[in-house]
C-alpha positions, 0 to 999 in steps of 0.5 A: 844076449841083448840086455835091452828088454822091453815093457808093454802096457798090457799084452800086445803083439808088438811086444812079442815081435820085439821079443822074437826079433831082438831075443832080449834078456827080459820082456815085461808086461803089466797086468797081462793075464792071457797065458797065450802071451807068455807062452808065445814069449817062451816059444820065441825066446826061451832063455829070456826072463818074463816079468809081470807087474801088477797095477795099481800099487799095493798101498798101506806098506808104510803102516803095516809093511809085513802084512801088505807085502804078504797080501801083495804076494797073495794078490798075485796068486789070486789074480795071476796064479795060472801064470806063476810057479809053472815057468810062464812068469819068472819074476814079479815086481813089488811096486812102482815108483813108490818110495822116494829119497825124500820120504825119510820117515818111511825108510824103515817101513820100505825096507821091511816091505821089500824084505818081506816081499822077497821072503813071501815070494820065495815061500809061495812059489818055492824058488820058481818065481823071484822078486824084483824090488825097489823099482825106484824113480829116476835119480832116487837112491843114486848116492848123490847128496840131495837136501832133506833126502836120504839118497843112499841105497844102503838105508835098505839093509834088510832088503840088500842082504836078502838080495845078496843071498838070492842072486835071482832076485833083483834090485830094480830102478828106472832110468830116463832122461830127455832129450837124450839119455845122457843130458845130466850124465854129460852135464855132471861129468863137465861139473866134475861130479862123475855124472848125475846119471839119471841114466846109468844110475845103476853104476852109482848104486853098484859102487855103493853096494861094492863099498858095503861088501854086497857083491852078489846083489844083481840089478835091473832097470825095469823102465828105461828110455827118453821121457820129457818128464825126466826134464820136468817137461810135461806131458810125458813124451817119448822118442817119437817127439824128438823131431817132427820127422819120424826118421830123424827122431828114430835116428836120435833115439837109436843113437841114445840106445846104442850108447846105453846098450854098450854101457849096460852090456859091460856090467855083469851085475846088471841083468836087463834094462826094459825099454818103455816100449808099447801100449797106451794111446795118446801121449804114451803112444809116443813111446811106442817102438816101430818095426824099423827101430826094433830091427835096428836094436836087434842088430846092435851086437854087430856094431862097433862099441861106442865109448862111454866115459 
């Protein structure tokens, strides 16, 4: 199964088209309440995971982590209960880019929040819905030494042990770079540090998990792609702005994705990577996938693999 999944900002037919053509390991949608969307996703790709994220984030976790985690799960039930526990949605996310490695004082609270979210999700739906926790921003908790930061994923001891005991719950991260998905990775290789890995950060995390003996923790990338914001260039622009000619922009983007695809398909404990794919207008519209790009992604399995150093 193609591990290049897709994320959509709200339910769109384009995301369902991606799901039908590519048959990815996961489709993820934000705030989509329409049962027909999820039913179509199941019909066209019954073996894929279906991930729901509620927006906005659940705040207050740093002050009362257990209470907010349980409130978050109950909010999912209150707002999306018709999708949960009946097979429509398989996974829910705890929050989005909410805890960073420079937030040293909040590490314990973040750990307690995630661990409780995992437990509360299991208790609410009795194993029919699973938690994806973390969903950390690019670079964070990649086990790279940053000044004034605790960048070691191992600080979340309670959460990691919960994940190790629940292989259908996942540790989520985001992976972007610009103008390719390999800029800091290749720069890091040249500098001798093994690769910065804004993209492929999950390999650094996996290495740390292995050191800790947590061999059953599974990861997923809940957002991925090219994003100018990852290179501190704003506004956030996607692959359509890689070149004035859309055909050349598509070629450059697909080259990135093919190399990324080859990397993620090699690793059994990486479940999926959801491309930031569809939804909003304006600058966010520059991320939207088109039909030709989707067709190409669907054919990746037929291409020769590309070496990832």
